[in-house]
N, C-alpha and C positions, 0 to 999 in steps of 0.2 A: 547825774549819775556819778556816784562817789568813785574815786580813784585811790589806789593803794600807792603809798609812797614807800621809799626805801626804808624810812624808819619803821613803817607798819610791818614790812616783811621781816625786819630785823627783830621786832618784838615777838611776832608769831615764832619765829625760829627759836629764839631763846626760851619762850614758854614751852614749846614741844620738847626741847633738849632738856628741860628742867624735869618735865613729867617722865622722860625716858630714864633720867638718871635716878629719879625717885623710884620708878618701877624696878630698876635694877637693884637698888639698895634694898627694896622690899623683898625682891626674889631671893637675894642672898640670905636674908634673915627668915624666909619662909620655911616652915617645916619640911615641905616636900623637897626643897633644894638641899637642905641639910641631910635628908634621908638618902638622896641620890648621891651625894659625895660619900657618905658612908658605905653606899652599896658597891662603889667602885674601889674605895679604899680597902675594903675588907676581902677582896679577891686574893687568891693564892698567887704569890708572885715568884714562888720557887721555879715553876716551869711555865713559861709564857705560852707554850704550845698546848697546855692542858688547863687553861684558866677556866674553861667552860665547866670543868668538874665541880667548881664551887658554885655554879649558878643555881642549883636547887636549894641550897642552903640560904643563899642571899635573897632569892626570890621569896622565901617564906617570910623574911623579915618585911618585905615591902606588902605582901598581902596581910600579914598580921596588923600592919599599921592601918591599913584600909578598914579592916573589920573592927579594930579597937576604936577608931575614930568615928566609925558609923554607929557603934553601940553607945559611945559616950555622948555623942551629939544628940541622939534621940532621947537619952536619959536626962541630961542636963538642959536640953532645949537650947543649946549654945549655937549661936550663929557664926558662921565662918565665911569671910569674904575672899573672893579671888579676882584677879585682874580681869579675867573673861569668864563670864558664866556661860557654859555650853548648854546648860540644861537647868530647869527649875529644880531638879533634884540635886541637893548638895553633894551626895555621895558621888554621883556621876561626874560632877565638876571636880571633886577632889581626886577621883581616879585619872581623869584626863590630866589634871595638873601635874600629878606624880609621873604619869607617863611622859609628859612633856619634859619634865625636869630630868628624868633619867635619860632619854634619848638625846637631850641637849648636851649632856655631859658625857655621852657615850664615846669611846674610842672608835676609829674606823672598823676595827675587827669585831666589834660588838655582835653584829648580825652573823658573822662567821662562826663566833662562838656558839650561838644558838643552833646553827646548822650542824656543827660538830657534836653538840649534845644530842640533838634528834638522831644523828647517824649512830652514835654510841648506843643510845637506847634501842634502836630498831636492831642493830647487830647483836646487842646483848639478848633480846628476845629471840632472835634467830638462833643463836648458839644454844640458847636454853631449850628451845623447841627441838632442835637436832639431838641434843643429849638426852631428851626425855622420851624420844620415839623408841619404841621397842623393836619395831622392824625397820631399821635404817635401810633404805635403798641404796644399791651400789652406785647410782648416779648422784646421790646426795652424800657423798663421803665427807667425813669430819676430819680435816687435816689437823696437823699438830697445832697450828696457830689458832684455828677455831677451838680446839679442845682447850688450849691454854686460856683463851678468851673466856670460854664457858665457866671455867673454874676460877677465873681471876676475882680476887677479893674486891678490887675496885669496881668491877661490873656488878657484882652481888650488891655492893653498897648502893650502886647507882639504881638498880632495880628496886631496892628497898626504898628509895626516895621518889620513885615514879609516881606514886599516887598522890603524895603531897605536892609534888611539882605541877601536876595536871590541875590540881585545886588552886594552887597559886596563879597559874596562868589564866585560869578561868576567872579568878577574882580580879586580876590586873586587866583582862580583856585585850591582851595584846595578839592573840592567835588570829583574830579575824582581819587585823590591819598590818601592824608592824612586823609580826613574825610570819606572815602568810608566805612570803617568798622563800625565806631559808628552810621553812618547814617542807615546802614541796620540793626544793632543790635536794634536801636530805632523802626525801622518799625516793626521788628518781635515781640518785646516786647509788643507794643501797640496792635498789631493785635491779639496776643494771649489773651491778657487781654480783648479786645473788643468782640472777637468771643466767649470767654468763658462766658462772662456775657450775650451774646446773646442766646446761645444755651444750656448752661450747664444743666439746669433743665427741658429742653423741648425735651423729647424723644418720646412723643406720638403725637406731633403736626407737621403737614407737612409745607414745605416751609422754614425750617431753613437754608438749604444750599442756597436757593435763596436770603434770607435776607442777608447772609454772602456776596454773590456776590454783592447785591445791596449796602451794606456798603462799600465794596471795590470800587465800581464804583463812588459812590457819595462823599466819604471821601478820600480814600487812593489815588486813581488815580489823583484827582485835586492837592492833596498836593504834590506828588512825581513830578508831572508835574511842579509845581511852583518852587520846589527846584532845580531840574537838568535842567530845561529848555526843550522847545518843541523839539529842535534839538537833544539833547542828549536822551530824552525820546524815540524818534523813532529809533535812532541809536543803542541804547543798548537794544531795545526791551522790555521795561519795562512793556508793557501790558501783555505779556506772563509770565514775571516773577511774577507779582503781582497776577495774576490768579493761578499760581502754588503755590505761598506762601499762599494765602487765602485757597486753598484746603489742603495744608499741615497743617496749624493751625486748620482747621476744623477737620481733621483726628486726630491730637494730642489731641484735646479736647475730642473727642468721644473715644479715646483709654483708657481714664480714667473711661469710663462707659460701657466697653464691657460686663462685667458679668451682669449689669443691663439690657443691650440690649436683653440678652438671657432670663433672668428670667421673664421679663415683656413682652416677646413675646406672642401674636401677637400686643399687643398694641404699642410696639415699631417698628412696621413695617415701618412707615415713616422714622424714624432715620436710620434704616437698609438700606433702598433703598438709602437714601441720602448718607450715607457713602459709598455705592458701587459706586456712581457716583463720589464722591470725589477721591476715590481710582483709578478710571478709568483716572483721570486727572493727576495723579502723576507718576504712573509707579511701577516698581517692588520692589524698596527699601522700600516703605511703606507697601507692601504686606508682605514682610519679617518681618518688625517691628510689624505689626498687628499680624501676626501668633505668634511671640514670646510673646507679651504682652497679647494676648488672652489665650495662653497655660499657662502662668504665673498666670493669674486671676483665671482660673479653678483650678489649683493646690493649690493655697492659699486659696481660699474661697470655694471650693467644695470637694476636696479630703482630707478628714480628718475623724477621727473616730466619730466625732459628728454628721456627716450628715447621715441621714437614706438612706438606699439604694434606696427606692422609690423616694426620693427627687433628688438623684444623677442621676437616670434614667430619671426623668422628665427634668432636666436641660440638659442632654445628648440629648434627643429628640428635645428640642428647639434649642440647638446648631446645630444639623443636619439641621433644617429647616433654620435657619438664615444663615449658611454658604453656603448652597445650593443657596440661593438667591444672595449671593455675589460672589460665585465663582462656577458655574455649573460644572466645571470640576472635582470637588471633591478633588483636591490636597490640598487646604487650609484646608478642613475638615479633611483629613488624618492626617496632621501635628498637627493641634490644638488639636483633641480629642484623640491622641494616650494615653496620661497619663490616661485619663478617662477610656478608654477601658482596659487598664491593670489593673487599680485599681478595676474596677467592676469584672474582671475575678477572682480576689482574694477574693471577697466577697461570703461567702457561700450561703446567701439567695438571690443572684441576680437572679438566674433562677426562683425561686419561685415568686419573686416580678414581674418579667416580665410576667409570666404566670398568676398570679392573676390580673394584670392590663389589660392583653390581653382578659381575660374572665369576666371582671367586667362589666356586662350590666347595672347594676343599677347606678354605678358611672360614666358610659359613658366617660371614660378617652381617652387619646390620642391614646393609643394602641388598644383599642376596636374599635375606629373610624377608625384606620388603618386596622384592621381586616375586617371591613365591606366594604372597598373600592371596588367598582365595577370594577376598572381597575388594580386591584392587580394581580400580577403573582405568580405562585408557586414557592417556594423557589428554586427549582432546575433550574428554568430559570432565576431567579434574580441573579444578579451579586453580589456575597457575598464579604465582605471585607476579603482579604487574607493576611492582614499584620501579622497575628499571625504566618503564616507558612513561612514568608519571612525571609531571614538569616539576613538582615540588617533592622533596623527601618527606617521609612521615615525621610528625611532631609529637609532642607530649600533650597535646589538647584533646586527647581522646577520653571518653567517659567510661570508667569501669562500672561493674555491677553496683547497685546500691549497697550500703553498709548492711551487715547482718543485724545490727541493732535496730535497723528501720524495718525489718522483715519478720519481726516476731509475731506469731499468731496471737490475735486479741483473745482467743477462747482458751486454747491449750498452752500458749506460751512457748511452743516449740519453735525451733529455729530451723529453717530449711534452705539449702542453697539453690538459688535460681540462676540457671545459666543463661548466657546471652543468646538471643535468638539469631544473631548474625554469626553462626557457627560456619567456619570456613570448611569446605569440602576437600581441599587439596591435601594429598598425603605427602610423606617425606620425599619420595622420588619426584613428585611434580614440583616441589619447592626447590629441589636441587636443580632440576631442569629449567625452572623459572628464573635462576640466577642469570642465565643467558638469554632467556626469552625464546629460545628456539631448540626444538628437539633434533633438528637436522645436524647440528654440530655434534651432538652425542651419537647419533646413527653413523655418521662418517668416521668418528673416532672408533666406534665398535668395528666398523668395516675394516679399518686399518689393523687393529689388533686381531681380528679374525684371520685376516690374510696371513699374518706372521704365524699364528698358531697352526693353521692348516698346512702351510708350506713345511712347517717343522714336524708335522705329523707323519712318522715314518710307516706306521702300520694302517694307515687309511681308516682309522676307527674315528667315526664322527658322531657317535651316539651321544657323547656329553655336549658337544657343540649344537646338535639338533635340539637337545632338551633346553639349552639356555636360549636358543633361537626362538623356540616356540614361546618361552616365557616373555622374551622381549617383545614378540609380536603382539602379545595381549596388551602390552603397555604403549608401545610406540607405533603400532598399527602395522598391517601386513604390507601395505604399499611401501612404507618406508624402508623395509628390510628385504624387499625383493631381490636386490643385488646379493645380499647375504645368502639367501636361499640358493641362488645360482651358483655361488662360490662353494657351498657345501655339496651341491649336487655334482659339481666338477670333480671333487675329491672321490665321491662315490663312483662316478663314471671311471675315473682314472684307476680305481682298484679293479673294476671289471675289465678294462682294457689291458691293464697289466697282467691280469690272469690269463687272458687270451694270448697275448704275445709270448708270455713266458712259456705257456704250454706249447705253442707252435715251435718255438726255438728248441725246446728240450726234445720235441718229436723228430725234428730235422737234424739235430746235431748227433755227431757220432760219440762213441763212448769215451774217446780221448780228448774230446772238446770240453772246455770249462763251461760249467752251468751258467745260465744268464745271471748277470749281476746288476743290471740296470733297473731301477725303479723310477717311474717318472710321475709327477703331479702334473696333469694336463689341464691348463686354465683357459677360461674364455676371457681374454684380456679386456673386452668391453665392459665386463661387469666387476672386474677387479680393480683395486686401486693401483696407482702407478708403481710397478715393481722395478727393482734396480736392474739396470741393463749395463753391461760392460762388454762391448764388442771387441775390445782389444785383446782379451784373454785367449790364448791359444793352448788348448789342452795338449797333453802328450799323446803321441800316436796311439799308444796302447789304450788310453782312455777314450780318445776320439773314435777309434774303431768300434768300441762297445756302443757309444752313442749312435754311431751310423747304422749299426746293425739294428738298433731298436727303431730308428727312424723309418728304415725300409719296411719292416714288419708293420708299423703303424700306417704307412702309406698304402700298403696292400689292404689293411683292414677297414681304413677310413678314407679311401680315395674319394675325391681329389684333395683332402686336407693334407697339410704339411706341418711338420713340427718346426718350431723356432725355439732353440735352446737359450735359456737365460744363463750364460756360462757360469757366473759366479755364485748363483744360488744353488742350495742343496747341501747335502752332507755326504761324506765318503767314509766308509768303514774300512780300515786297513789293519792288517798284521805287520808290525815292524819289529826289527831287532834293535833292541836298545840295551843300555848298560845301567843297571841298578847296583845300589850298594848292599852287599850281604851283611851278616851279623859280624863278621870279622873286619868289616870296614873296607873290603876290596870291592872294586867294580867288576861285575860279572855280566855276561851276555844273557839276554832273556828275550822271549817274544811276548809282545803285549798287543792288545787291541787298542787302536787309537781311532777316534772319530774326529773329522776335521772337514774343512771346506774344500770344494774342487780346486781352488787355487793352491792350497797347501798340498793336495795330492799330486797336482801336476808338477810342482817344484821337486817333490821327492821322487816322483817317477823319473825325472831326467837323470837322477844318479844311478839308474839301472844301465844307462847308456855309457856313462863314464863317471868315476868316483870324484873327480875334482872339477869345480866350476868357479869361474870368476863372477862377480856380481853383475858385470856388464854382459857376459855370456848368457847368464840366466834370464836377464832382462830382454835380451834379443830373442831367446828361444821361447819365452812365455808371452811376450807382448806387454808385460807389466812394466811400470816405471821402476827405476832402481830403488827409489824410496819405499815403494810397495813391496818390492822383492825382500829388501833388508828387513822391513817389518814383519813379513810373513815367515821369513826364515828363523826368526827369533823363536817361533813356536817349536821348530825341530831342534834347535839348539837347547832349548830348556827341556826337551824330551830325551836328551842324551843320544840323539840319533846322528845329528850333524854337528861338525865343529867348524869354527871360522878362525882363520889367521890372516895376518896382514902380510902381503908380499909387495913391498914398496908402497906405492899409493893404492894398490888394489886390494880388495878383500877376496880371500880364497876360501871357498866352502869345500868340505870334504866329509865322507863317512867317517865315523869314529872307529878306531880299531881298539883292541883289548889293552894295548900298551898305552895308547894315547888317552883312554878312558881313565886310567889310573894316575895319569899325570894332570897337573894343574897349570900346564903351560898355555893352553889355549884360553882365550878370553873372549868375553861377550861383546866387547867393544860397545857401540851405541845401539845394540839391538834391543828392542822392546818386546816384552812377551805378548804375542798377538793372540790372547785367548779371549778377547771380547766377542760376545755373540753378535753376529750381524743380523740386522733386520732385513726382511724380504722386501718391505715397502720402504722406498725412499721418500721420507717425509718432506724433504726440500723439493725434490723433483715432483712430488704430488701436488704441493702448494703452487710451485711455479707453473704447472700445467692448468691448475684452476685459474690462476691469475690471467693466463693467456686467454682462457674463455671469457672471463669477465671483460678483459680488454676489447675483445672483439664485439661484445654487446655494447659497451660504452661507446665505441667508435661508431657503431651503427646508429645509436641513439642520437648522438651529436650531429652525424651526417644528415639525418632526417629532420631533426627538431632544432638545429642551430646551437643554442647554448641552454644549460640546464643547471640548476642549483644542486648542491650536495644531497639534499633530502629527497629531491625528485628523482635523482639517479639511484638513490638507495631503494626507493619505493618501486621503481620500474625493474630493478635487477631482481627484487624479491618476486615480482610478479611473473617475469618472462623466463627467469633461469630455473624456477622451481621444478619445472617438469622435464629438465634435461638431465644429462648424465651427471653433470657437475652442478649440484644444487647450490644455491646462494645462502650462506649462513654467517655473513660478516655483519659486524656492527657498523654504525655510521662513523665511529672514530677509526676503525680499521680501513674503511672504505676511503676516508679522508687521506690516510697515510698512502694508500695505493695511488690515489689520484695525484698527490704530490710527487710521487715518484714518476708518473707518467709526464708530469710537467717538466721534471728534470731531465727526462729522456727526450724532451722536446717533441712530444706527441700531442700534448695538451697545453692549454693556457688558461689561467684563471684571472678574472678582472677583479677590481677592487670591490665590487658588489657581490663576490663569491659565486659568480656564474662561470661555469667550465664550458670551454669550447675547443674545437680542433685547432691546432696551430697551423697557420698558413705560412708556408715558407716562401720566401721571394724566389721567382724563377730566374734562374741565371741566363 
């Protein structure tokens, strides 16, 4: 076996080096190399940014060379040799050699120059098309820059060289290989710019997608056909590619307006429908991109502390409507709105905002209209969102409907939209309830709001509340709202009882006696939420006597029932003498009607006994704390009925006289205006009472079963507490917080395995 020595390797290396040097010398003297050098040396150097303008003229020289050499070779029978023969055809080898020489000497910006050339040609065609249209559409306005470009002499010259340029490129054969990328980049760049100027600010106008396709047909298709040629246009299926590209650019422009499409709905309905059509023409990849962009837009522009809960709910409702139009299967909706649902679930006032909007008849919002729908189904029958109970969140791996290009009729060629068979039945209200997974939370919130409204209802008119309650019963079920029915019935019964007692008192009273002034809302406390109770408040004797008189008549009418007054609840209408500023700037005495709470009325009534009271005396007389008295007296100070002065370390309250009203000597000190409307339902006390009920159930479970995990306790509470007065509507996370609090209170203990059990204290 022969072996290679070092000298043999050296000889081979020297021989190959000599061949390479010979080829290099031959290449420098070759005609194609000289022509390539002349091609780059003859470019305009005046403006490096517009060197592409000389490309048509320089390409003509290259194409002329190939044509001349081809004709002379065939006439003379001359043979021409090349280092590498790519074909038996000498003309093809010459063309390849010329292209190799040009691109070997080309600067790094050579392909960018061709991209600029194609962009300029397409823009020049577009501007010319705009100027030649007799009926220029408003959405296709010709701005000053475009108008200048249309009349620009350089563009006119460029268009005049267009035909010769395409012939030169066809002769050189560069479009199918070397110039394929810059040509497509130029098409995409101009398409994005043109479609953006066409539709960017038009989301309420119809026909924007049709205008996009019209621009494609009248500008883009003729341009591409001229560049690549009729045969290549058909062979490479450019018609379908351009339709897809136009739809893609339309979608990408609309992707920057997704949040506006939601907030401006239903005015943006035309844009939503056209976006859906464009998506159908592209396929799954843009559904995924759309879902990601839409989700990011909601996270960045909606989910932040500065947005009000009611605004977030409104945008969420519009998002549901928009995405259902675009994807009836509901998969896109599930992916896009998941961050919004999670964020709303963490907002404390979300349920109250939903119930407020749901029962806002005067405002006539989206949710109230949803409640009045004739075709709405009960929540038990509607398909709720169950993503909260799924172990894994939704992903982007869902399958949208097939592309519209794959659903063309083979006979008629018509395109029809095929909706998904997995159409979700849940409506907007069921999806909002599905955020929390339980309707009981919403029923309890409505019960609390209804209690406040009924207590504040001074004329016993419950027609509006009965109407809303009947609508809610159709959606939430009659059994869930049975307590609310009893609450409304209590107010109706109170009206009847009040009429009977009032007529009895008027019949038994003499002509000198005052007419009855007490109206009472008599409630069945078992069915009402926990109302505020303040047993420390002592009414003035004048007020208390009226209450006692009403109680005696009620006991006669409803024996053996007795009334227990909730001292701080209700309203009192008074006529008071106050001092207002007249047109001359003087304070004058006037009588005005004032509506206040019983505590305010009791404080003011004490000034009929004597005109001056200290803070400590008022606190002892009414049973309220000094801080509460000081806060409530601020109301009468602001009404210009009472003034306050400091006598040493004590605050002295007195009625204002005419002379004192016109002086500015009295000050308000640290008195706050107590004009906040108090709620009849004590939310903290209501929740505390519920937690005591849950605690009793938990203690009973652990006493009988020993130790239980969190999930088992949660399931048992849902089962056993559901039929009681206080239904269980907490989430596992909320239950975990409550159990931890019981552990801190040394009532329970939890082991390392997460098992809860009763804490056994050592006997002393």
